[in-house]
Residue frames as a rotation matrix with the C-alpha (Angstrom) as fourth column:
MET 1
-0.081 -0.988 -0.129 2.32
0.436 -0.151 0.887 19.04
-0.896 0.015 0.444 108.26
ALA 2
0.615 0.193 -0.764 2.65
-0.504 -0.649 -0.570 21.61
-0.606 0.735 -0.302 105.38
PRO 3
0.845 -0.321 0.427 4.01
0.530 0.598 -0.601 20.32
-0.063 0.735 0.676 102.11
ARG 4
0.080 -0.923 -0.375 7.79
0.339 -0.329 0.882 21.15
-0.937 -0.198 0.287 101.55
ARG 5
0.889 0.084 -0.449 8.69
-0.365 -0.462 -0.809 23.37
-0.275 0.883 -0.380 98.71
GLN 6
0.620 -0.705 0.344 11.57
0.749 0.662 0.007 21.72
-0.233 0.254 0.939 96.66
VAL 7
0.806 -0.467 -0.365 14.57
-0.479 -0.876 0.063 23.86
-0.349 0.124 -0.929 96.75
ARG 8
0.837 -0.547 -0.022 17.44
0.370 0.595 -0.713 22.86
0.403 0.589 0.700 94.41
MET 9
0.552 -0.792 -0.260 20.97
0.121 -0.232 0.965 23.10
-0.825 -0.565 -0.033 95.79
THR 10
0.644 -0.510 -0.570 23.76
-0.759 -0.335 -0.558 24.13
0.094 0.793 -0.603 93.45
PRO 11
0.745 -0.430 -0.510 26.46
0.243 0.887 -0.392 21.54
0.621 0.168 0.766 92.54
GLU 12
-0.303 -0.900 0.314 28.98
-0.146 -0.282 -0.948 23.52
0.942 -0.333 -0.046 94.53
GLU 13
-0.021 0.375 0.927 26.73
-0.987 -0.157 0.041 23.37
0.161 -0.914 0.373 97.65
ALA 14
0.872 0.466 -0.148 26.28
-0.456 0.885 0.098 19.66
0.177 -0.017 0.984 97.07
GLN 15
0.382 -0.849 -0.365 29.96
0.215 0.466 -0.858 19.07
0.899 0.250 0.361 96.80
ARG 16
-0.434 -0.460 0.775 30.67
-0.648 -0.438 -0.623 21.02
0.625 -0.773 -0.108 100.09
ILE 17
0.392 0.674 0.626 27.90
-0.920 0.267 0.288 18.90
0.027 -0.689 0.725 101.84
ARG 18
0.912 -0.101 -0.397 29.38
-0.002 0.968 -0.252 15.60
0.409 0.230 0.883 100.46
ALA 19
-0.125 -0.990 -0.062 32.92
0.097 0.050 -0.994 16.62
0.987 -0.131 0.090 101.59
GLN 20
-0.219 0.084 0.972 31.48
-0.926 -0.333 -0.180 17.34
0.309 -0.939 0.151 105.17
ASP 21
0.748 0.625 0.224 29.77
-0.662 0.726 0.184 13.91
-0.048 -0.287 0.957 105.12
ALA 22
0.628 -0.601 -0.495 32.88
0.125 0.705 -0.698 12.16
0.768 0.376 0.518 103.91
ALA 23
-0.438 -0.784 0.440 35.00
-0.341 -0.308 -0.888 13.90
0.832 -0.539 -0.132 106.69
GLY 24
-0.353 0.300 -0.886 32.33
0.732 0.679 -0.062 12.44
0.583 -0.670 -0.459 109.27
ARG 25
-0.997 -0.077 -0.029 31.17
0.078 -0.776 -0.626 15.94
0.026 -0.626 0.780 110.52
LEU 26
-0.430 0.902 0.037 27.58
-0.802 -0.401 0.442 15.34
0.414 0.160 0.896 109.83
ASP 27
-0.720 0.223 0.657 25.19
-0.399 0.642 -0.655 13.36
-0.568 -0.734 -0.373 112.00
ARG 28
-0.782 0.325 -0.533 23.60
-0.419 0.359 0.834 10.73
0.462 0.875 -0.144 109.88
GLY 29
-0.815 0.461 -0.352 21.35
0.580 0.645 -0.498 9.74
-0.003 -0.610 -0.792 112.59
ASP 30
-0.468 0.650 -0.599 19.12
-0.068 -0.702 -0.708 12.68
-0.881 -0.291 0.373 112.13
PRO 31
0.042 0.555 0.831 16.51
0.759 0.523 -0.388 12.02
-0.650 0.647 -0.399 109.42
GLU 32
0.919 0.286 -0.273 16.56
0.114 -0.852 -0.510 15.72
-0.378 0.438 -0.816 108.11
VAL 33
0.183 -0.932 -0.314 20.39
-0.693 -0.349 0.631 15.61
-0.698 0.102 -0.709 107.76
ARG 34
-0.436 -0.279 0.856 20.22
0.250 0.876 0.412 12.25
-0.865 0.393 -0.312 106.04
ARG 35
0.587 0.727 0.357 17.65
0.611 -0.108 -0.784 13.79
-0.531 0.678 -0.508 103.60
VAL 36
0.775 -0.329 -0.540 20.02
-0.422 -0.905 -0.055 16.66
-0.470 0.271 -0.840 102.89
ILE 37
-0.281 -0.937 0.206 22.93
-0.526 0.330 0.783 14.33
-0.802 0.112 -0.586 102.23
GLU 38
-0.171 0.261 0.950 20.84
0.693 0.718 -0.072 12.20
-0.701 0.646 -0.303 99.84
ASP 39
0.861 0.500 -0.093 19.82
0.323 -0.679 -0.660 15.40
-0.393 0.538 -0.746 98.01
ALA 40
0.370 -0.808 -0.459 23.44
-0.730 -0.558 0.394 16.49
-0.575 0.189 -0.796 97.68
ASN 41
-0.408 -0.480 0.777 24.29
0.005 0.850 0.527 13.05
-0.913 0.219 -0.345 96.38
ARG 42
0.268 0.706 0.655 21.49
0.768 0.254 -0.588 13.25
-0.581 0.661 -0.474 93.76
THR 43
0.932 0.096 -0.350 22.44
-0.065 -0.905 -0.421 16.73
-0.357 0.415 -0.837 92.76
SER 44
-0.031 -0.988 -0.154 26.13
-0.662 -0.095 0.743 15.79
-0.748 0.125 -0.651 92.33
VAL 45
-0.398 -0.069 0.915 25.25
0.407 0.880 0.244 12.70
-0.822 0.469 -0.322 90.20
ARG 46
0.599 0.734 0.320 22.83
0.690 -0.270 -0.672 14.85
-0.407 0.623 -0.668 88.03
ALA 47
0.722 -0.443 -0.531 25.49
-0.469 -0.878 0.094 17.49
-0.508 0.181 -0.842 87.59
HIS 48
-0.301 -0.913 0.274 28.02
-0.415 0.385 0.824 14.94
-0.858 0.135 -0.495 86.60
VAL 49
-0.401 0.259 0.879 25.77
0.582 0.813 0.026 13.22
-0.707 0.522 -0.477 84.17
TYR 50
0.506 0.708 0.494 23.69
0.854 -0.330 -0.402 16.04
-0.122 0.625 -0.771 82.57
GLY 51
-0.192 -0.524 0.830 26.02
0.548 -0.759 -0.352 19.06
0.814 0.387 0.433 83.05
ARG 52
-0.675 -0.252 -0.693 26.59
0.736 -0.283 -0.614 21.55
-0.042 -0.925 0.377 85.80
ASP 53
-0.713 0.391 -0.583 24.28
-0.148 -0.896 -0.419 24.29
-0.686 -0.212 0.696 84.48
ALA 54
0.235 0.970 0.064 21.25
-0.056 0.079 -0.995 24.79
-0.970 0.230 0.073 82.40
ALA 55
0.440 -0.198 -0.876 23.18
-0.869 -0.338 -0.361 25.57
-0.225 0.920 -0.321 79.23
ALA 56
-0.679 -0.717 -0.160 25.11
-0.732 0.644 0.220 22.34
-0.055 0.266 -0.962 79.47
ARG 57
-0.427 0.654 0.624 21.84
0.156 0.734 -0.661 20.34
-0.890 -0.185 -0.416 80.03
ARG 58
0.493 0.596 -0.634 20.46
-0.413 -0.481 -0.773 22.17
-0.766 0.643 0.009 76.93
THR 59
-0.099 -0.733 -0.673 23.61
-0.994 0.047 0.094 21.04
-0.037 0.678 -0.734 75.03
THR 60
-0.884 -0.279 0.374 23.24
-0.312 0.950 -0.029 17.58
-0.347 -0.142 -0.927 76.08
ARG 61
0.054 0.988 0.143 19.49
0.056 0.140 -0.989 17.56
-0.997 0.062 -0.047 75.26
THR 62
0.557 0.176 -0.812 20.07
-0.680 -0.466 -0.567 19.04
-0.478 0.867 -0.140 71.82
SER 63
-0.444 -0.806 -0.391 22.86
-0.895 0.382 0.229 16.61
-0.035 0.451 -0.892 71.03
LEU 64
-0.709 0.295 0.640 20.68
0.020 0.916 -0.400 13.70
-0.705 -0.271 -0.656 71.96
LEU 65
0.412 0.909 -0.065 17.77
0.023 -0.082 -0.996 15.00
-0.911 0.409 -0.055 69.75
VAL 66
0.240 -0.424 -0.873 20.05
-0.929 -0.362 -0.080 15.73
-0.283 0.830 -0.481 66.84
THR 67
-0.813 -0.580 -0.051 21.58
-0.572 0.778 0.261 12.15
-0.112 0.241 -0.964 66.97
THR 68
-0.388 0.725 0.569 18.06
0.212 0.671 -0.711 10.56
-0.897 -0.155 -0.414 67.36
GLY 69
0.576 0.618 -0.535 16.75
-0.365 -0.391 -0.845 12.53
-0.731 0.682 0.001 64.42
ALA 70
-0.027 -0.633 -0.773 19.74
-0.997 -0.040 0.067 11.56
-0.073 0.773 -0.630 62.25
ALA 71
-0.905 -0.267 0.330 19.37
-0.269 0.962 0.041 7.94
-0.329 -0.052 -0.943 63.08
ALA 72
0.038 0.954 0.297 15.62
0.221 0.282 -0.933 7.98
-0.974 0.101 -0.200 62.37
LEU 73
0.502 0.166 -0.849 16.35
-0.680 -0.530 -0.506 9.75
-0.534 0.832 -0.153 58.99
PHE 74
-0.427 -0.704 -0.567 18.95
-0.904 0.341 0.257 7.28
0.012 0.623 -0.782 57.99
ALA 75
-0.756 0.274 0.595 16.76
0.083 0.941 -0.328 4.27
-0.650 -0.199 -0.734 58.99
GLY 76
0.352 0.920 -0.175 13.77
-0.034 -0.174 -0.984 5.80
-0.935 0.352 -0.030 57.09
GLY 77
0.281 -0.253 -0.926 16.01
-0.903 -0.397 -0.165 6.30
-0.326 0.882 -0.339 54.03
LEU 78
-0.846 -0.534 -0.019 17.39
-0.518 0.810 0.274 2.80
-0.131 0.242 -0.961 54.14
ALA 79
-0.436 0.739 0.514 13.85
0.311 0.660 -0.684 1.35
-0.845 -0.138 -0.517 54.47
LEU 80
0.521 0.682 -0.513 12.65
-0.314 -0.406 -0.858 3.44
-0.794 0.609 0.002 51.59
HIS 81
-0.201 -0.712 -0.673 15.58
-0.952 -0.018 0.304 2.39
-0.229 0.702 -0.675 49.50
PHE 82
-0.954 -0.145 0.263 14.77
-0.125 0.988 0.091 -1.30
-0.273 0.054 -0.960 50.03
LEU 83
-0.012 0.980 0.200 11.08
0.305 0.194 -0.933 -0.71
-0.952 0.050 -0.301 49.41
LEU 84
0.564 0.292 -0.772 11.63
-0.588 -0.515 -0.624 0.95
-0.580 0.806 -0.119 46.15
LEU 85
-0.508 -0.814 -0.282 14.40
-0.828 0.372 0.419 -1.59
-0.236 0.446 -0.863 45.14
THR 86
-0.745 0.150 0.650 11.95
0.075 0.987 -0.141 -4.50
-0.663 -0.057 -0.746 45.27
ARG 87
0.369 0.859 -0.354 9.53
-0.121 -0.334 -0.935 -2.75
-0.922 0.388 -0.019 42.79
């Protein structure tokens, strides 16, 4: 069996698949259909958590990096303050 190439579905496609599944129009007994439904659910959750497109994901990632950097800078400054205070 040849390895499958991972094809990402768009959030809009995932929503349509999930709607079809919720309406009971898809055969969950078929393993291939079940795999597509699971991929659609995974894609929908990722789109909800991380943003719908690459720009939104970059914005989320940048915000996380800036917040982490600011917290590290604050903690380092606080530690330096207490180290110099004891001398």
